[in-house]
VMD Tcl script that draws the C-alpha trace (Angstrom):
set ca {
  {124.74 129.57 59.50}
  {122.39 132.28 58.54}
  {124.51 133.44 55.69}
  {124.41 129.91 54.20}
  {120.55 129.87 54.48}
  {120.46 133.25 52.63}
  {122.85 131.90 49.78}
  {120.84 128.82 49.55}
  {117.46 130.96 49.18}
  {119.14 133.31 46.73}
  {120.20 130.22 44.68}
  {116.79 128.76 44.75}
  {115.25 132.07 43.87}
  {117.58 132.19 40.74}
  {116.51 128.85 39.59}
  {112.94 129.70 40.02}
  {113.19 132.99 38.05}
  {115.19 130.99 35.27}
  {112.63 128.46 35.03}
  {109.80 131.01 34.97}
  {111.55 132.95 32.25}
  {111.88 129.85 30.19}
  {108.18 129.20 30.68}
  {107.35 132.76 29.44}
  {109.64 132.49 26.34}
  {108.11 129.05 25.39}
  {104.64 130.26 25.86}
  {105.14 133.26 23.74}
  {106.93 131.26 21.10}
  {104.32 128.67 20.98}
  {101.75 131.06 20.49}
  {103.41 132.72 17.53}
  {104.36 135.81 19.39}
  {107.93 135.55 18.23}
  {109.00 139.17 18.57}
  {107.76 139.24 22.10}
  {109.54 135.89 22.89}
  {112.74 137.19 21.51}
  {112.64 140.37 23.44}
  {111.91 138.52 26.73}
  {114.53 135.91 25.75}
  {117.10 138.57 25.08}
  {116.13 140.72 28.20}
  {116.42 137.68 30.49}
  {119.33 135.85 28.66}
  {117.01 132.75 28.23}
  {117.57 130.71 25.09}
  {114.81 130.84 22.50}
  {114.76 126.90 21.87}
  {113.74 126.12 25.60}
  {111.45 123.17 25.88}
  {108.07 123.24 27.61}
  {104.73 121.39 27.41}
  {102.17 123.39 25.63}
  {100.26 125.65 27.99}
  {102.39 124.73 30.98}
  {102.57 128.32 31.92}
  {98.88 128.78 32.09}
  {98.52 125.54 33.85}
  {100.81 126.60 36.65}
  {99.18 130.11 36.78}
  {95.56 128.60 37.05}
  {96.74 126.20 39.86}
  {98.42 129.15 41.65}
  {95.32 131.27 41.41}
  {93.18 128.45 42.61}
  {95.41 127.99 45.72}
  {95.29 131.64 46.37}
  {91.53 131.67 46.15}
  {91.25 128.69 48.45}
  {93.39 130.48 50.96}
  {91.41 133.59 50.68}
  {88.17 131.59 51.56}
  {89.87 130.01 54.55}
  {90.53 133.53 55.73}
  {94.37 133.41 55.09}
  {96.28 136.16 53.59}
  {97.94 135.44 50.45}
  {100.64 137.52 48.58}
  {101.23 135.21 45.65}
  {99.39 137.57 43.09}
  {99.79 141.20 43.42}
  {96.46 142.00 41.82}
  {93.08 140.45 41.48}
  {91.90 140.32 37.80}
  {88.43 141.70 37.13}
  {87.14 140.06 33.98}
  {85.27 142.55 31.84}
  {84.45 141.68 28.30}
  {87.51 140.62 26.21}
  {90.35 140.80 28.77}
  {91.04 141.54 32.44}
  {92.01 144.79 34.22}
  {94.52 144.44 37.36}
  {93.36 146.20 40.42}
  {96.60 147.04 42.31}
  {96.91 146.12 46.03}
  {98.75 148.22 48.51}
  {102.24 146.87 47.74}
  {105.34 148.86 46.93}
  {108.27 148.02 45.01}
  {111.48 149.83 45.15}
  {112.62 149.99 41.35}
  {115.84 151.45 42.26}
  {117.13 148.30 43.76}
  {115.96 146.30 40.52}
  {117.48 148.86 38.16}
  {120.85 148.97 39.81}
  {120.87 145.08 40.12}
  {120.14 144.65 36.30}
  {122.40 147.67 35.27}
  {125.46 145.82 36.75}
  {124.78 142.84 34.43}
  {124.18 144.76 31.40}
  {127.23 146.99 31.79}
  {129.66 144.19 32.98}
}
mol new
graphics top color blue
foreach p $ca { graphics top sphere $p radius 0.5 }
foreach p [lrange $ca 0 end-1] q [lrange $ca 1 end] { graphics top cylinder $p $q radius 0.2 }
display resetview
């Protein structure tokens, strides 16, 4: 039974990644960042002609940040965003938290798909 739950979680994660990738491609394309959109689409095997409401990605990120801020105010620990943006002048500078990522697992996973 646990294996079935793991498979279901993996499928849900895959759907979420596919949706996020589509939102990123649409956002870049809609903001005339066609070269970046093409690179992301190619790297994630996402079609360039995906449909998304303008600024949908920004709306979702803003909602997620608002929820994270609310959880932090309540004293909860949130891991939704791996950094806190510090707004300075024109842009923001991410301040990393103490989270580690094993890139070897990521590389071996994607290398499999690129070489198959």
